[in-house]
C-alpha positions in Angstrom: 0.0 0.0 0.0 1.4 3.3 -1.0 2.0 6.0 1.6 0.3 9.3 1.4 3.7 10.9 1.0 4.6 8.8 -2.1 1.3 9.6 -3.8 1.9 13.3 -3.2 5.3 13.1 -4.9 3.8 11.4 -8.0 1.1 14.0 -8.3 3.6 16.8 -8.0 5.8 15.2 -10.8 2.7 14.9 -13.0 1.8 18.5 -12.5 5.3 19.6 -13.5 5.4 17.5 -16.7 6.9 14.0 -16.8 9.0 14.5 -20.0 12.6 15.5 -19.0 14.1 15.4 -22.7 16.8 18.1 -23.2 15.9 20.4 -26.2 18.3 19.7 -29.1 18.7 20.0 -32.8 18.3 16.5 -34.1 18.6 16.4 -37.9 19.5 18.1 -41.1 18.0 17.3 -44.5 19.6 17.2 -47.1 22.8 16.5 -45.2 25.0 17.8 -48.0 25.1 20.6 -50.6 27.1 21.4 -53.7 29.6 24.3 -53.5 28.6 27.1 -55.9 24.9 26.2 -55.6 21.8 27.2 -53.5 19.8 24.7 -51.5 16.8 24.7 -49.2 17.7 22.8 -46.0 15.3 21.5 -43.3 16.5 21.3 -39.7 14.5 19.4 -37.1 14.6 19.7 -33.3 13.7 17.5 -30.4 11.7 19.2 -27.6 12.6 22.6 -29.0 10.4 25.7 -28.9 11.7 27.5 -32.0 9.8 30.5 -33.2 10.2 33.4 -35.6 13.5 35.2 -35.4 15.6 32.0 -35.3 19.0 32.1 -37.1 21.1 29.4 -38.6 24.9 29.2 -39.1 26.5 26.7 -41.5 30.0 27.9 -41.1 32.5 29.7 -43.4 31.6 29.9 -47.0 27.8 29.5 -46.5 25.4 32.4 -46.7 21.9 32.0 -45.1 19.5 34.2 -46.9 16.3 33.3 -45.0 15.0 31.1 -42.2 11.3 30.0 -42.0 10.1 28.4 -38.8 7.5 25.8 -39.7 6.9 24.6 -36.1 8.5 24.7 -32.7 10.6 21.6 -33.8 11.1 22.3 -37.5 12.6 25.1 -39.6 13.8 25.7 -43.2 16.9 27.7 -44.2 17.7 29.0 -47.7 21.4 28.8 -48.2 24.0 29.7 -50.9 27.4 28.0 -50.8 30.3 29.9 -52.2 32.1 28.1 -55.1 35.4 28.5 -53.2 34.1 27.1 -49.9 36.3 24.3 -48.5 34.8 20.8 -49.1 34.1 18.8 -46.0 31.7 18.5 -43.1 30.6 21.6 -41.1 28.7 22.3 -37.9 25.1 23.5 -38.1 24.0 25.9 -35.3 20.5 27.2 -34.6 20.2 30.2 -32.4 16.8 31.2 -30.9 15.7 33.1 -27.9 19.3 33.3 -26.7 19.8 29.6 -26.9 22.1 27.7 -29.3 21.5 24.2 -30.7 24.5 22.7 -32.5 24.8 19.6 -34.7 28.5 18.8 -35.0 29.7 17.9 -38.6 26.1 17.6 -39.7 26.3 19.2 -43.2 28.8 18.4 -45.9 30.0 20.7 -48.6 30.7 18.8 -51.8 32.3 19.9 -55.0 29.8 19.2 -57.9 32.7 18.9 -60.3 35.6 16.8 -58.9 38.7 16.7 -61.0 41.3 13.9 -61.5 44.7 14.1 -63.2 46.7 11.7 -65.3 50.4 12.3 -65.6 52.8 14.7 -64.0 51.3 18.0 -62.7 54.8 19.5 -62.7 56.5 22.6 -64.2 56.9 22.3 -67.9 54.5 19.3 -68.1 51.2 18.7 -69.9 49.0 16.6 -67.6 45.6 15.4 -68.7 42.5 15.9 -66.6 38.9 14.7 -66.3 36.2 16.8 -64.6 33.1 14.8 -63.6 29.7 16.5 -63.2 27.7 15.2 -60.1 25.1 18.0 -60.4 22.4 16.6 -62.7 20.4 19.8 -62.5 23.3 21.9 -64.0 24.6 20.0 -67.0 27.8 21.0 -68.8 27.2 23.3 -71.8 28.4 21.5 -74.9 28.0 24.5 -77.3 30.8 24.7 -79.8 31.8 27.6 -82.0 31.1 26.4 -85.6 34.2 28.1 -87.0 36.8 27.1 -84.4 35.3 24.1 -82.7 36.0 25.7 -79.3 33.5 25.1 -76.4 32.4 28.7 -76.3 30.3 28.5 -73.0 32.8 26.5 -71.0 35.8 28.3 -69.4 38.4 26.9 -67.1 40.9 29.3 -65.6 43.9 28.4 -63.4 46.9 30.0 -61.8 49.6 32.0 -63.7 51.6 29.8 -66.0 48.8 27.3 -66.7 47.0 27.2 -70.0 43.9 24.9 -70.0 42.9 23.2 -73.3 39.5 21.5 -73.6 39.5 18.3 -75.7 35.9 17.2 -75.2 32.8 18.3 -73.3 29.7 16.2 -72.6 26.8 17.0 -70.3 28.5 15.1 -67.5 32.2 15.1 -68.3 35.0 17.4 -69.4 38.4 16.1 -70.7 41.4 18.2 -71.5 45.0 19.0 -70.7 47.0 21.7 -69.0 50.1 23.4 -70.5 52.3 24.3 -67.6 55.1 26.8 -68.0 58.5 26.0 -66.6 57.8 28.5 -63.8 54.1 27.7 -63.2 53.0 27.7 -59.5 50.1 26.0 -57.7 46.7 27.6 -57.6 42.9 27.2 -57.8 41.0 26.0 -60.9 37.7 27.8 -61.6 35.1 26.3 -63.9 32.4 28.6 -65.5 29.7 26.9 -67.5 26.8 28.4 -69.4 26.0 32.0 -70.4 24.4 35.0 -68.7 22.0 34.3 -65.9 22.2 30.6 -66.5 26.0 30.5 -65.9 27.3 28.5 -62.9 30.7 28.6 -61.2 32.5 25.7 -59.6 35.9 25.1 -58.1 37.0 21.6 -59.3 40.1 21.7 -57.1 43.6 22.9 -56.8 46.2 22.6 -59.5 49.0 21.4 -57.3 52.0 22.2 -59.6 55.2 20.5 -58.4 58.5 22.3 -58.9 60.8 20.7 -61.3 64.5 21.2 -62.2 65.2 20.3 -65.9 67.8 17.7 -66.6 70.6 18.8 -68.9 70.0 17.3 -72.4 72.5 14.6 -73.3 72.3 11.9 -75.9 71.5 9.1 -75.7 69.4 8.9 -72.6 66.7 6.6 -71.3 63.5 7.9 -69.8 61.0 6.0 -67.7 57.5 7.3 -68.2 55.0 5.7 -65.7 51.6 6.5 -67.2 49.6 8.5 -69.7 50.7 12.1 -69.3 54.0 11.3 -67.4 56.8 13.6 -68.7 60.5 14.5 -68.4 61.9 18.0 -68.9 65.4 18.7 -70.3 67.3 21.9 -70.7 70.0 23.0 -73.1 71.9 26.2 -74.0 73.5 27.5 -77.2 75.0 30.5 -78.9 73.4 32.0 -81.9 70.8 30.3 -84.1 70.5 26.7 -83.1 69.0 23.5 -84.5 67.6 21.0 -82.0 67.1 17.6 -83.6 66.3 14.3 -81.9 64.4 11.1 -82.1 62.2 9.2 -79.6 61.9 5.4 -79.4 59.7 3.6 -76.9 59.4 0.0 -75.9 55.7 -0.2 -74.8 53.2 -2.1 -77.0 51.3 1.2 -77.5 54.3 3.4 -77.3 53.5 7.0 -78.3 56.1 9.4 -76.9 55.5 13.0 -77.9 57.6 16.1 -77.5 57.9 19.9 -77.7 60.7 22.4 -77.6 60.3 25.7 -75.7 62.4 28.7 -75.9 64.2 30.7 -73.2 61.1 31.9 -71.4 59.7 28.4 -71.0 56.1 29.5 -71.6 53.7 27.7 -73.8 51.9 30.8 -75.1 55.0 32.6 -76.5 58.0 30.2 -76.4 56.6 27.0 -77.9 58.7 26.3 -81.0 57.7 22.8 -82.1 59.1 19.3 -82.1 62.1 17.8 -83.8 63.7 19.6 -85.6 63.2 23.0 -83.8 65.1 26.2 -84.4 66.0 28.7 -81.7 66.7 31.8 -83.7 68.6 33.7 -81.0 70.0 30.7 -79.1 70.3 30.9 -75.4 68.4 28.6 -73.0 65.9 26.1 -74.3 63.7 23.3 -72.9 62.7 19.9 -74.3 59.7 18.1 -72.9 59.1 14.4 -73.6 55.7 13.0 -72.6 54.0 9.6 -72.6 50.9 9.8 -74.8 50.3 6.0 -74.7 48.1 4.3 -72.1 50.8 2.1 -70.4 54.2 2.7 -68.9 56.9 3.3 -71.4 60.7 3.4 -71.5 61.8 5.9 -74.1 65.2 6.4 -75.6 66.1 10.0 -76.5 68.8 10.6 -79.1 69.8 13.8 -80.8 71.9 16.9 -80.7 71.8 20.7 -80.2 74.0 22.3 -82.9 74.9 25.7 -84.3 72.8 26.4 -87.4 73.9 28.2 -90.6 71.1 29.7 -92.6 71.0 31.2 -96.1 68.3 32.2 -98.6 67.6 30.3 -101.8 69.9 31.7 -104.4 68.3 30.5 -107.6 64.5 29.9 -107.9 64.8 27.5 -110.7 67.9 25.2 -110.9 65.9 22.4 -112.6 67.5 19.9 -110.4 71.1 20.4 -111.5 74.1 21.4 -109.4 74.7 24.5 -111.4 73.4 27.5 -109.5 72.5 25.4 -106.5 72.7 26.9 -103.0 75.8 25.7 -101.3 75.6 24.6 -97.6 78.7 26.2 -96.2 78.4 24.2 -93.0 76.0 21.6 -91.5 73.4 21.8 -89.9 72.1 24.0 -92.6 68.8 25.8 -93.2 67.6 27.2 -96.5 65.1 30.1 -96.0 63.0 31.9 -98.6 62.5 28.8 -100.7 59.9 29.0 -103.4 58.5 26.4 -105.8 57.1 28.8 -108.4 55.5 26.1 -110.4 54.5 22.4 -110.2 57.7 21.7 -112.3 60.2 23.8 -110.4 63.0 22.0 -108.6 65.4 23.7 -106.2 68.8 22.3 -105.1 71.0 22.5 -102.0 74.5 21.2 -102.5 76.7 19.9 -99.7 79.9 17.9 -99.3 80.7 14.8 -97.2 84.4 14.5 -96.1 86.6 13.6 -93.2 84.7 12.7 -90.0 81.4 13.0 -91.7 82.0 10.1 -94.1 79.4 7.3 -93.8 77.0 9.5 -91.9 73.4 9.9 -93.0 71.8 13.2 -94.1 68.4 13.9 -92.4 66.3 16.4 -94.3 63.1 18.1 -93.2 61.0 20.5 -95.2 58.0 22.7 -94.4 55.8 23.7 -97.3 53.0 26.2 -96.7 50.1 25.9 -94.3 48.1 23.4 -96.3 48.4 19.9 -94.9 47.4 18.5 -98.3 50.5 20.0 -99.9 53.7 17.9 -99.7 57.2 18.6 -101.0 59.2 15.9 -102.8 62.7 15.5 -101.5 65.3 13.5 -103.4 69.1 13.3 -102.6 71.5 12.3 -105.4 75.3 12.2 -105.9 75.9 15.5 -107.8 78.5 13.9 -110.0 76.9 10.6 -110.9 73.2 11.5 -110.3 72.8 8.3 -108.4 70.0 8.5 -105.9 70.7 8.0 -102.2 67.1 8.8 -101.0 63.8 10.1 -102.3 60.1 10.0 -102.2 57.0 12.1 -101.4 56.6 12.3 -97.7 53.4 12.6 -95.7 52.6 15.5 -93.4 51.3 13.1 -90.7 55.0 12.3 -90.0 55.1 15.6 -88.1 56.0 14.4 -84.6 54.8 17.4 -82.7 51.7 16.5 -80.8 51.2 19.9 -79.3 51.2 22.5 -82.1 53.0 21.0 -85.1 54.3 24.3 -86.3 57.8 23.0 -87.2 58.9 21.0 -90.2 56.7 18.4 -91.9 58.3 16.2 -94.6 61.1 13.9 -93.3 63.8 12.1 -95.4 66.9 10.2 -94.3 69.5 9.1 -96.8 71.6 6.0 -96.7 75.1 6.2 -95.3 77.1 8.6 -97.5 80.6 8.0 -98.7 82.9 11.0 -99.4 81.5 13.1 -102.2 79.3 16.0 -103.2 75.5 15.6 -102.9 72.5 17.5 -104.2 69.2 17.8 -102.3 66.5 18.2 -104.9 63.3 19.8 -103.6 60.2 19.9 -105.8 56.4 19.9 -105.3 54.6 16.7 -104.6 50.9 16.3 -105.3 48.6 19.2 -104.6 50.9 22.1 -105.5 49.2 25.5 -105.4 50.6 29.1 -105.8 49.2 29.9 -102.3 51.5 27.3 -100.8 54.6 27.7 -102.9 56.9 28.9 -100.1 58.9 26.5 -98.0 61.8 26.1 -95.6 64.3 23.2 -95.6 66.8 22.1 -93.0 69.2 19.2 -92.8 71.8 17.7 -90.5 74.1 14.6 -90.3 73.6 11.7 -87.9 
């Protein structure tokens, strides 16, 4: 039998309320939001007494534009997340009537456009990247300029010394590469997609450029390239006009090493010269990048030389293939400038001599004819005395080894080993001659 005292205590407890739950914030929905976007978030409470005037704080990088209290235990916040807000979990705090209710690490800031890299993100390199689109409500803009093929409504900017090239854009993926100057520094990548009021901004991530000291160029040298986009950077110096010529040979089943020569500034926008052979007009410092464009690891052998270049203009526009009146190469390597094939039947000649230590070396000839990829030059090398051919043929522009801008020489001819004697390089037009593409440059060296 209960005592009168016990009954009194129970009645008193009932009168005061039997629920002793501590008021707390209990949930956030959704529990994540994309940076650079706006979202409506619901926050629920347990035993709370929220009312108008409540405020909500999501931490740095998140702006709360309005708070609507739906009930004493439920409210809604309209938030905008800065594109540059740091990804990760953040606290959510509700303040009302002088009291604070905090949910620790309750809301996660997520980049809608995560980026991944393939290859070396290092000074002088050209790493590849893929940007994924996780935000289905803001698809990537695939609009292309009909004249240039550029993606006109998609812009990616990076730190100084980084030039971003877009290779392909689909609604949910962007692929491209970054040309990094030899003095590029780390920094943030910013992605802008769309046009006008429909444009959205995202921060895919940081371009974490690693410092790299170029290796002095020596030949031959072996380069281990781990993956697609892996690269090696070399430096060289010279006095006066210089010809850089080299070859790359890989051992991977899908071996595809590519290269580029940069001038003294080491920048891609102003100092990119081309691939082998490349000419530094003023000499000085230069850089050579070798990169793996295949899909598997590759071991590449680099062979070549950096040599002083002698240049001279074509002396006779129509030698008809004979040694008489030919331009004489006073020293090798040699470059003929101002060459013109004034008709489909014109043949120009460069004459050179093989003697002494050069006996049994091969002559390697490159020509560049006009800007039309359908126009080839025909190169034939003969003994000037006997007219016996030591090489010949119409070459294909696709032999140009320069993956990045292909602005150097195109046609490529190598003779057989040359005994002592005088030789004539005969240059004429192959198929597709046109007066608009009659000008050319020719250079050759011995190897």
